DRENPA-3360 file (N, C-alpha, C; in nm, 2 decimals, always signed):
BEGIN
1 = MDDTTAKV = -1.41/-0.71/-0.98/-1.37/-0.85/-0.95/-1.38/-0.87/-0.80 ~ -1.45/-0.98/-0.76/-1.46/-1.01/-0.62/-1.34/-1.07/-0.56 ~ -1.33/-1.09/-0.43/-1.21/-1.13/-0.36/-1.18/-1.28/-0.39 ~ -1.28/-1.36/-0.41/-1.25/-1.50/-0.44/-1.19/-1.52/-0.57 ~ -1.24/-1.45/-0.67/-1.18/-1.45/-0.81/-1.04/-1.40/-0.80 ~ -1.02/-1.29/-0.73/-0.89/-1.23/-0.72/-0.79/-1.32/-0.66 ~ -0.83/-1.40/-0.56/-0.74/-1.50/-0.50/-0.69/-1.60/-0.60 ~ -0.79/-1.65/-0.68/-0.75/-1.75/-0.78/-0.66/-1.69/-0.88;
9 = LDSYKDAL = -0.69/-1.57/-0.92/-0.60/-1.50/-1.02/-0.46/-1.48/-0.97 ~ -0.46/-1.44/-0.84/-0.32/-1.43/-0.78/-0.25/-1.56/-0.78 ~ -0.32/-1.67/-0.75/-0.25/-1.80/-0.75/-0.20/-1.83/-0.89 ~ -0.28/-1.79/-0.99/-0.23/-1.82/-1.13/-0.11/-1.74/-1.17 ~ -0.11/-1.61/-1.12/+0.01/-1.52/-1.15/+0.13/-1.58/-1.08 ~ +0.11/-1.62/-0.95/+0.22/-1.68/-0.88/+0.28/-1.80/-0.96 ~ +0.19/-1.88/-1.01/+0.23/-2.00/-1.09/+0.31/-1.96/-1.21 ~ +0.27/-1.86/-1.28/+0.34/-1.81/-1.40/+0.48/-1.77/-1.36;
17 = VANSEGSR = +0.49/-1.69/-1.25/+0.63/-1.64/-1.21/+0.71/-1.76/-1.16 ~ +0.65/-1.85/-1.08/+0.73/-1.96/-1.03/+0.77/-2.05/-1.14 ~ +0.69/-2.07/-1.24/+0.72/-2.16/-1.35/+0.83/-2.10/-1.43 ~ +0.83/-1.97/-1.45/+0.94/-1.91/-1.53/+1.07/-1.91/-1.46 ~ +1.07/-1.90/-1.32/+1.19/-1.90/-1.24/+1.25/-2.04/-1.24 ~ +1.16/-2.14/-1.24/+1.22/-2.28/-1.23/+1.24/-2.34/-1.37 ~ +1.22/-2.27/-1.48/+1.23/-2.33/-1.61/+1.35/-2.30/-1.68 ~ +1.45/-2.23/-1.62/+1.57/-2.19/-1.69/+1.65/-2.30/-1.74;
25 = ERDNDSDS = +1.64/-2.42/-1.68/+1.72/-2.53/-1.72/+1.63/-2.64/-1.79 ~ +1.51/-2.60/-1.81/+1.42/-2.70/-1.88/+1.38/-2.65/-2.02 ~ +1.33/-2.73/-2.10/+1.29/-2.70/-2.24/+1.17/-2.61/-2.23 ~ +1.17/-2.50/-2.31/+1.06/-2.40/-2.31/+0.93/-2.46/-2.35 ~ +0.94/-2.56/-2.44/+0.81/-2.62/-2.50/+0.74/-2.70/-2.40 ~ +0.80/-2.74/-2.29/+0.74/-2.83/-2.20/+0.70/-2.77/-2.06 ~ +0.72/-2.64/-2.04/+0.70/-2.58/-1.91/+0.61/-2.47/-1.91 ~ +0.53/-2.44/-2.01/+0.44/-2.33/-2.01/+0.32/-2.36/-1.92;
33 = VDNDEFLE = +0.26/-2.25/-1.86/+0.14/-2.27/-1.78/+0.02/-2.25/-1.87 ~ -0.06/-2.36/-1.88/-0.17/-2.36/-1.97/-0.30/-2.31/-1.89 ~ -0.36/-2.21/-1.95/-0.48/-2.15/-1.89/-0.59/-2.25/-1.87 ~ -0.62/-2.33/-1.97/-0.73/-2.43/-1.97/-0.70/-2.54/-1.86 ~ -0.57/-2.58/-1.85/-0.54/-2.68/-1.75/-0.56/-2.63/-1.61 ~ -0.52/-2.50/-1.59/-0.54/-2.44/-1.46/-0.69/-2.43/-1.42 ~ -0.77/-2.40/-1.52/-0.92/-2.39/-1.49/-0.97/-2.53/-1.47 ~ -0.92/-2.63/-1.54/-0.97/-2.77/-1.52/-0.94/-2.82/-1.38;
41 = LLEEDSAA = -0.82/-2.78/-1.33/-0.79/-2.82/-1.19/-0.89/-2.75/-1.09 ~ -0.92/-2.63/-1.12/-1.02/-2.56/-1.04/-1.15/-2.63/-1.04 ~ -1.20/-2.67/-1.16/-1.33/-2.73/-1.17/-1.34/-2.87/-1.10 ~ -1.22/-2.93/-1.07/-1.22/-3.06/-1.01/-1.26/-3.05/-0.86 ~ -1.25/-2.93/-0.81/-1.28/-2.90/-0.67/-1.43/-2.86/-0.66 ~ -1.51/-2.94/-0.60/-1.66/-2.92/-0.59/-1.69/-2.79/-0.52 ~ -1.61/-2.75/-0.41/-1.63/-2.63/-0.34/-1.60/-2.51/-0.44 ~ -1.50/-2.52/-0.52/-1.48/-2.42/-0.62/-1.59/-2.40/-0.72;
49 = LDAFRERR = -1.65/-2.52/-0.76/-1.76/-2.51/-0.85/-1.88/-2.43/-0.79 ~ -1.90/-2.45/-0.66/-2.01/-2.38/-0.60/-1.98/-2.23/-0.59 ~ -1.85/-2.19/-0.59/-1.81/-2.05/-0.57/-1.81/-1.98/-0.70 ~ -1.79/-2.05/-0.81/-1.77/-1.98/-0.94/-1.89/-2.01/-1.03 ~ -1.96/-1.91/-1.07/-2.07/-1.92/-1.17/-2.01/-1.89/-1.30 ~ -2.09/-1.92/-1.41/-2.03/-1.91/-1.54/-1.97/-1.77/-1.57 ~ -2.04/-1.66/-1.53/-1.99/-1.53/-1.56/-1.86/-1.51/-1.49 ~ -1.85/-1.55/-1.37/-1.72/-1.53/-1.30/-1.61/-1.62/-1.36;
57 = MQELHSQM = -1.64/-1.73/-1.40/-1.54/-1.82/-1.47/-1.49/-1.75/-1.60 ~ -1.58/-1.69/-1.67/-1.54/-1.62/-1.80/-1.46/-1.50/-1.76 ~ -1.49/-1.43/-1.66/-1.41/-1.31/-1.62/-1.27/-1.36/-1.58 ~ -1.27/-1.47/-1.50/-1.14/-1.52/-1.45/-1.05/-1.56/-1.57 ~ -1.11/-1.63/-1.67/-1.04/-1.67/-1.78/-0.98/-1.56/-1.86 ~ -1.06/-1.45/-1.88/-1.01/-1.34/-1.96/-0.89/-1.27/-1.88 ~ -0.91/-1.26/-1.75/-0.80/-1.20/-1.67/-0.67/-1.29/-1.67 ~ -0.69/-1.42/-1.67/-0.57/-1.51/-1.68/-0.50/-1.49/-1.82;
65 = VAAKRLHD = -0.58/-1.48/-1.92/-0.52/-1.46/-2.06/-0.44/-1.33/-2.06 ~ -0.50/-1.22/-2.00/-0.43/-1.09/-1.99/-0.30/-1.11/-1.91 ~ -0.31/-1.18/-1.79/-0.19/-1.20/-1.71/-0.08/-1.27/-1.78 ~ -0.12/-1.37/-1.86/-0.02/-1.45/-1.93/+0.05/-1.36/-2.04 ~ -0.03/-1.28/-2.10/+0.03/-1.19/-2.21/+0.13/-1.09/-2.14 ~ +0.09/-1.04/-2.03/+0.18/-0.94/-1.96/+0.31/-1.02/-1.91 ~ +0.29/-1.14/-1.86/+0.40/-1.21/-1.81/+0.50/-1.24/-1.92 ~ +0.45/-1.27/-2.04/+0.53/-1.30/-2.16/+0.61/-1.17/-2.20;
73 = MGHGVLKE = +0.56/-1.06/-2.16/+0.62/-0.93/-2.20/+0.72/-0.89/-2.09 ~ +0.74/-0.97/-1.98/+0.84/-0.94/-1.88/+0.78/-0.88/-1.75 ~ +0.65/-0.87/-1.74/+0.59/-0.82/-1.62/+0.58/-0.94/-1.52 ~ +0.56/-0.90/-1.39/+0.54/-1.00/-1.29/+0.67/-1.03/-1.21 ~ +0.78/-0.96/-1.24/+0.90/-0.98/-1.17/+0.97/-0.84/-1.15 ~ +1.06/-0.83/-1.06/+1.14/-0.71/-1.05/+1.26/-0.73/-1.13 ~ +1.27/-0.67/-1.25/+1.38/-0.69/-1.34/+1.49/-0.58/-1.33 ~ +1.61/-0.63/-1.31/+1.72/-0.53/-1.30/+1.77/-0.51/-1.45;
81 = VASEKEVL = +1.77/-0.38/-1.48/+1.82/-0.34/-1.62/+1.96/-0.29/-1.61 ~ +2.03/-0.30/-1.71/+2.17/-0.27/-1.71/+2.21/-0.12/-1.75 ~ +2.11/-0.05/-1.80/+2.15/+0.08/-1.85/+2.03/+0.18/-1.84 ~ +2.06/+0.31/-1.84/+1.96/+0.41/-1.83/+1.88/+0.41/-1.96 ~ +1.94/+0.37/-2.07/+1.86/+0.36/-2.20/+1.74/+0.27/-2.18 ~ +1.76/+0.16/-2.11/+1.65/+0.06/-2.09/+1.55/+0.13/-2.00 ~ +1.59/+0.20/-1.90/+1.50/+0.27/-1.81/+1.41/+0.36/-1.89 ~ +1.47/+0.44/-1.97/+1.40/+0.54/-2.06/+1.30/+0.47/-2.15;
89 = EMTTTTKH = +1.35/+0.36/-2.21/+1.26/+0.29/-2.30/+1.14/+0.23/-2.24 ~ +1.16/+0.17/-2.12/+1.05/+0.10/-2.05/+0.95/+0.20/-1.99 ~ +1.00/+0.32/-1.94/+0.91/+0.41/-1.88/+0.83/+0.49/-1.99 ~ +0.88/+0.49/-2.11/+0.81/+0.56/-2.22/+0.72/+0.47/-2.30 ~ +0.74/+0.34/-2.29/+0.66/+0.25/-2.37/+0.56/+0.17/-2.29 ~ +0.58/+0.17/-2.15/+0.49/+0.10/-2.06/+0.40/+0.20/-1.99 ~ +0.27/+0.18/-1.98/+0.18/+0.28/-1.91/+0.22/+0.30/-1.77 ~ +0.23/+0.19/-1.69/+0.26/+0.20/-1.55/+0.40/+0.14/-1.52;
97 = TVVHFFHR = +0.49/+0.21/-1.46/+0.62/+0.17/-1.44/+0.67/+0.21/-1.30 ~ +0.73/+0.12/-1.22/+0.79/+0.15/-1.10/+0.94/+0.13/-1.11 ~ +1.03/+0.23/-1.08/+1.17/+0.22/-1.10/+1.24/+0.23/-0.97 ~ +1.32/+0.13/-0.93/+1.40/+0.14/-0.81/+1.54/+0.18/-0.84 ~ +1.59/+0.29/-0.80/+1.73/+0.33/-0.82/+1.80/+0.29/-0.69 ~ +1.90/+0.20/-0.71/+1.97/+0.14/-0.59/+2.12/+0.14/-0.61 ~ +2.18/+0.11/-0.50/+2.33/+0.09/-0.50/+2.36/-0.04/-0.43 ~ +2.44/-0.12/-0.49/+2.48/-0.25/-0.43/+2.55/-0.23/-0.30;
105 = GFKRCEIM = +2.51/-0.31/-0.21/+2.57/-0.31/-0.07/+2.50/-0.22/+0.02 ~ +2.40/-0.14/-0.02/+2.32/-0.06/+0.07/+2.21/-0.14/+0.13 ~ +2.21/-0.16/+0.26/+2.11/-0.24/+0.32/+1.96/-0.21/+0.29 ~ +1.94/-0.08/+0.29/+1.80/-0.03/+0.27/+1.75/-0.05/+0.12 ~ +1.85/-0.06/+0.03/+1.81/-0.09/-0.10/+1.77/-0.24/-0.11 ~ +1.84/-0.32/-0.04/+1.81/-0.46/-0.04/+1.67/-0.48/+0.02 ~ +1.64/-0.41/+0.13/+1.50/-0.42/+0.19/+1.40/-0.37/+0.09 ~ +1.42/-0.26/+0.02/+1.32/-0.21/-0.08/+1.30/-0.32/-0.19;
113 = DSRLKALT = +1.41/-0.38/-0.23/+1.40/-0.48/-0.33/+1.30/-0.59/-0.29 ~ +1.32/-0.64/-0.16/+1.24/-0.75/-0.11/+1.09/-0.71/-0.11 ~ +1.06/-0.59/-0.07/+0.92/-0.55/-0.06/+0.86/-0.53/-0.20 ~ +0.94/-0.48/-0.30/+0.89/-0.46/-0.43/+0.86/-0.60/-0.49 ~ +0.95/-0.69/-0.47/+0.93/-0.83/-0.52/+0.80/-0.89/-0.48 ~ +0.75/-0.85/-0.35/+0.63/-0.91/-0.30/+0.51/-0.85/-0.38 ~ +0.52/-0.74/-0.45/+0.41/-0.68/-0.52/+0.40/-0.72/-0.67 ~ +0.51/-0.77/-0.72/+0.52/-0.78/-0.87/+0.42/-0.87/-0.93;
121 = AKHMETRF = +0.41/-0.99/-0.88/+0.31/-1.09/-0.93/+0.17/-1.05/-0.92 ~ +0.14/-0.99/-0.81/+0.00/-0.94/-0.78/-0.04/-0.83/-0.87 ~ +0.05/-0.74/-0.90/+0.03/-0.62/-0.98/+0.10/-0.63/-1.11 ~ +0.06/-0.74/-1.19/+0.13/-0.77/-1.31/+0.10/-0.66/-1.42 ~ +0.00/-0.58/-1.40/-0.02/-0.48/-1.50/+0.08/-0.37/-1.50 ~ +0.16/-0.36/-1.39/+0.26/-0.26/-1.38/+0.40/-0.32/-1.40 ~ +0.49/-0.25/-1.46/+0.63/-0.30/-1.48/+0.72/-0.25/-1.37 ~ +0.78/-0.35/-1.30/+0.87/-0.31/-1.19/+1.02/-0.34/-1.24;
129 = ISVDVDNA = +1.10/-0.24/-1.23/+1.24/-0.25/-1.27/+1.33/-0.19/-1.17 ~ +1.46/-0.23/-1.17/+1.56/-0.16/-1.08/+1.68/-0.14/-1.17 ~ +1.75/-0.03/-1.12/+1.88/+0.00/-1.20/+1.98/+0.05/-1.09 ~ +2.10/+0.00/-1.11/+2.21/+0.05/-1.02/+2.25/+0.19/-1.06 ~ +2.26/+0.28/-0.97/+2.28/+0.42/-1.00/+2.42/+0.44/-1.07 ~ +2.51/+0.35/-1.05/+2.64/+0.35/-1.12/+2.62/+0.34/-1.27 ~ +2.51/+0.28/-1.31/+2.48/+0.26/-1.45/+2.38/+0.36/-1.51 ~ +2.35/+0.46/-1.43/+2.25/+0.55/-1.47/+2.29/+0.69/-1.42;
137 = TFLVVRLE = +2.41/+0.73/-1.44/+2.46/+0.86/-1.39/+2.38/+0.98/-1.45 ~ +2.34/+0.97/-1.58/+2.27/+1.08/-1.64/+2.14/+1.10/-1.57 ~ +2.06/+0.99/-1.55/+1.93/+1.00/-1.49/+1.94/+1.04/-1.34 ~ +2.04/+1.00/-1.28/+2.06/+1.04/-1.14/+2.07/+1.19/-1.13 ~ +2.15/+1.25/-1.22/+2.17/+1.40/-1.22/+2.04/+1.46/-1.27 ~ +1.98/+1.41/-1.37/+1.86/+1.47/-1.43/+1.74/+1.47/-1.33 ~ +1.73/+1.36/-1.26/+1.62/+1.34/-1.17/+1.65/+1.39/-1.03 ~ +1.77/+1.44/-1.01/+1.82/+1.49/-0.88/+1.81/+1.39/-0.77;
145 = IQVLPCVI = +1.86/+1.27/-0.79/+1.85/+1.17/-0.69/+1.98/+1.18/-0.60 ~ +1.95/+1.20/-0.47/+2.06/+1.21/-0.38/+2.06/+1.12/-0.26 ~ +1.94/+1.06/-0.23/+1.92/+0.96/-0.12/+1.87/+0.83/-0.18 ~ +1.93/+0.72/-0.13/+1.89/+0.59/-0.17/+1.84/+0.51/-0.05 ~ +1.74/+0.42/-0.07/+1.68/+0.39/-0.20/+1.59/+0.50/-0.25 ~ +1.57/+0.51/-0.38/+1.48/+0.60/-0.44/+1.39/+0.53/-0.54 ~ +1.26/+0.53/-0.51/+1.16/+0.46/-0.60/+1.08/+0.57/-0.67 ~ +1.08/+0.57/-0.80/+1.01/+0.67/-0.88/+0.91/+0.60/-0.97;
153 = CFIDGKEV = +0.78/+0.64/-0.96/+0.67/+0.58/-1.04/+0.63/+0.67/-1.15 ~ +0.61/+0.60/-1.27/+0.57/+0.67/-1.39/+0.44/+0.62/-1.44 ~ +0.36/+0.71/-1.49/+0.24/+0.67/-1.57/+0.25/+0.75/-1.70 ~ +0.25/+0.67/-1.81/+0.27/+0.73/-1.95/+0.39/+0.81/-1.95 ~ +0.50/+0.77/-1.89/+0.63/+0.84/-1.89/+0.64/+0.96/-1.80 ~ +0.54/+0.99/-1.73/+0.54/+1.11/-1.64/+0.55/+1.06/-1.49 ~ +0.64/+1.13/-1.42/+0.65/+1.09/-1.28/+0.53/+1.13/-1.20 ~ +0.48/+1.03/-1.12/+0.36/+1.06/-1.04/+0.39/+1.03/-0.89;
161 = LRLVGFES = +0.50/+0.97/-0.86/+0.53/+0.95/-0.72/+0.68/+0.93/-0.70 ~ +0.74/+0.98/-0.59/+0.88/+0.95/-0.56/+0.88/+0.92/-0.41 ~ +0.94/+0.80/-0.38/+0.96/+0.76/-0.25/+1.11/+0.77/-0.22 ~ +1.15/+0.86/-0.13/+1.29/+0.88/-0.10/+1.32/+0.82/+0.04 ~ +1.42/+0.72/+0.03/+1.44/+0.65/+0.15/+1.32/+0.58/+0.20 ~ +1.29/+0.58/+0.33/+1.17/+0.52/+0.39/+1.08/+0.63/+0.45 ~ +1.10/+0.75/+0.41/+1.03/+0.87/+0.47/+0.88/+0.84/+0.47 ~ +0.82/+0.79/+0.37/+0.67/+0.77/+0.36/+0.63/+0.63/+0.41;
169 = LGNSDHFT = +0.73/+0.56/+0.47/+0.70/+0.42/+0.51/+0.74/+0.40/+0.65 ~ +0.71/+0.50/+0.73/+0.73/+0.49/+0.88/+0.88/+0.51/+0.92 ~ +0.96/+0.54/+0.83/+1.11/+0.56/+0.86/+1.16/+0.44/+0.94 ~ +1.12/+0.32/+0.90/+1.16/+0.20/+0.97/+1.20/+0.10/+0.87 ~ +1.31/+0.02/+0.90/+1.35/-0.09/+0.81/+1.25/-0.20/+0.81 ~ +1.15/-0.20/+0.90/+1.06/-0.31/+0.91/+0.92/-0.28/+0.85 ~ +0.92/-0.18/+0.76/+0.79/-0.15/+0.69/+0.75/-0.28/+0.61 ~ +0.62/-0.29/+0.59/+0.57/-0.41/+0.52/+0.54/-0.38/+0.37;
177 = ADMLEFQL = +0.52/-0.48/+0.30/+0.49/-0.47/+0.16/+0.35/-0.40/+0.14 ~ +0.26/-0.43/+0.24/+0.13/-0.37/+0.24/+0.14/-0.21/+0.25 ~ +0.23/-0.17/+0.33/+0.25/-0.02/+0.34/+0.30/+0.04/+0.21 ~ +0.40/-0.03/+0.15/+0.45/+0.01/+0.02/+0.34/+0.01/-0.09 ~ +0.26/-0.10/-0.08/+0.15/-0.11/-0.18/+0.05/+0.01/-0.17 ~ +0.02/+0.05/-0.04/-0.07/+0.16/-0.02/-0.02/+0.29/-0.08 ~ +0.11/+0.31/-0.07/+0.17/+0.44/-0.12/+0.16/+0.43/-0.28 ~ +0.19/+0.32/-0.33/+0.19/+0.31/-0.48/+0.05/+0.32/-0.53;
185 = QKSGVIQR = -0.04/+0.26/-0.46/-0.18/+0.27/-0.51/-0.24/+0.41/-0.51 ~ -0.20/+0.49/-0.41/-0.24/+0.63/-0.41/-0.20/+0.71/-0.53 ~ -0.09/+0.67/-0.59/-0.04/+0.74/-0.71/-0.11/+0.69/-0.83 ~ -0.17/+0.58/-0.83/-0.24/+0.52/-0.95/-0.15/+0.43/-1.03 ~ -0.02/+0.41/-0.99/+0.07/+0.33/-1.07/+0.03/+0.18/-1.05 ~ -0.03/+0.15/-0.94/-0.10/+0.01/-0.93/-0.24/+0.04/-0.89 ~ -0.33/-0.06/-0.93/-0.47/-0.04/-0.91/-0.53/-0.14/-0.81 ~ -0.53/-0.27/-0.84/-0.61/-0.36/-0.76/-0.56/-0.38/-0.62;
193 = KLGKLREE = -0.65/-0.38/-0.52/-0.61/-0.40/-0.38/-0.67/-0.53/-0.33 ~ -0.73/-0.61/-0.41/-0.79/-0.74/-0.37/-0.67/-0.85/-0.36 ~ -0.70/-0.95/-0.29/-0.60/-1.06/-0.28/-0.50/-1.03/-0.17 ~ -0.41/-1.13/-0.14/-0.31/-1.11/-0.03/-0.17/-1.12/-0.08 ~ -0.09/-1.03/-0.03/+0.05/-1.03/-0.07/+0.13/-1.15/-0.01 ~ +0.23/-1.20/-0.08/+0.31/-1.31/-0.03/+0.45/-1.27/-0.02 ~ +0.48/-1.22/+0.10/+0.62/-1.17/+0.13/+0.71/-1.29/+0.16 ~ +0.84/-1.28/+0.13/+0.93/-1.38/+0.15/+0.97/-1.37/+0.30;
201 = NSSVLNFA = +0.93/-1.47/+0.38/+0.95/-1.47/+0.52/+1.10/-1.46/+0.56 ~ +1.18/-1.53/+0.48/+1.33/-1.53/+0.51/+1.39/-1.39/+0.50 ~ +1.34/-1.32/+0.39/+1.40/-1.18/+0.38/+1.35/-1.09/+0.49 ~ +1.22/-1.11/+0.53/+1.17/-1.02/+0.64/+1.24/-1.05/+0.77 ~ +1.26/-1.18/+0.80/+1.33/-1.22/+0.92/+1.47/-1.18/+0.92 ~ +1.54/-1.19/+0.81/+1.68/-1.15/+0.81/+1.70/-1.00/+0.83 ~ +1.61/-0.92/+0.77/+1.62/-0.78/+0.79/+1.58/-0.73/+0.93 ~ +1.48/-0.81/+0.98/+1.43/-0.77/+1.12/+1.54/-0.79/+1.22;
209 = KREESDDD = +1.63/-0.88/+1.20/+1.74/-0.90/+1.29/+1.84/-0.80/+1.29 ~ +1.85/-0.72/+1.18/+1.95/-0.62/+1.16/+1.91/-0.49/+1.24 ~ +2.01/-0.41/+1.27/+1.99/-0.29/+1.33/+1.94/-0.18/+1.23 ~ +1.84/-0.10/+1.28/+1.79/+0.00/+1.19/+1.89/+0.10/+1.16 ~ +1.89/+0.16/+1.04/+1.99/+0.26/+1.00/+1.92/+0.38/+0.93 ~ +1.99/+0.49/+0.92/+1.94/+0.61/+0.85/+1.94/+0.58/+0.70 ~ +1.87/+0.66/+0.62/+1.88/+0.65/+0.47/+2.02/+0.68/+0.43 ~ +2.05/+0.62/+0.31/+2.19/+0.63/+0.26/+2.20/+0.75/+0.17;
217 = DWE = +2.27/+0.85/+0.21/+2.30/+0.97/+0.12/+2.39/+0.92/+0.01 ~ +2.36/+0.96/-0.11/+2.45/+0.92/-0.22/+2.46/+1.03/-0.32 ~ +2.57/+1.08/-0.34/+2.59/+1.18/-0.44/+2.71/+1.15/-0.52;
% end
């Protein structure tokens, strides 16, 4: 997939996520993102017509259909689960899963959440979930989690990467989503590197104003 096609696909994924976030109080039958309507809007732009040949349009359409299917399955967002049973179920039934073990009130866990959220729509093929360690005591012991935040990546239920605190991210509260994306990509839990991430400026600015701190030991 070329970069131009990837950018349009990223926009479509963003629309899916934004639509679902804003539709909680609207009727479900009237707020779905329609693939054909999205392509029709693209075709109205003459510059876009010059950029997309028939083969590329067909490729884009198939990717959009796949993205819509994954979104309907719960992909594209960072979902907080309430129990370790859900963690086990998702990591064993989903091929690519990123799990953030966090504790409420820990600043660095909030920072990690914000960076993970910047990746979710772009890497919709991967399931991103988070779980409060207070609700996953068995897994905390079984996985020997002692420092938070702790992000563990699974492929077919097997651990392929563990990020403890910000050790692999420059040991700084100001690491970027691109840096996190690079680490996840090396493990194979996410694949595509085309397109541009859309970080929430408010979150980045808020955290940048805070004083850097050490990782949070948690036992």
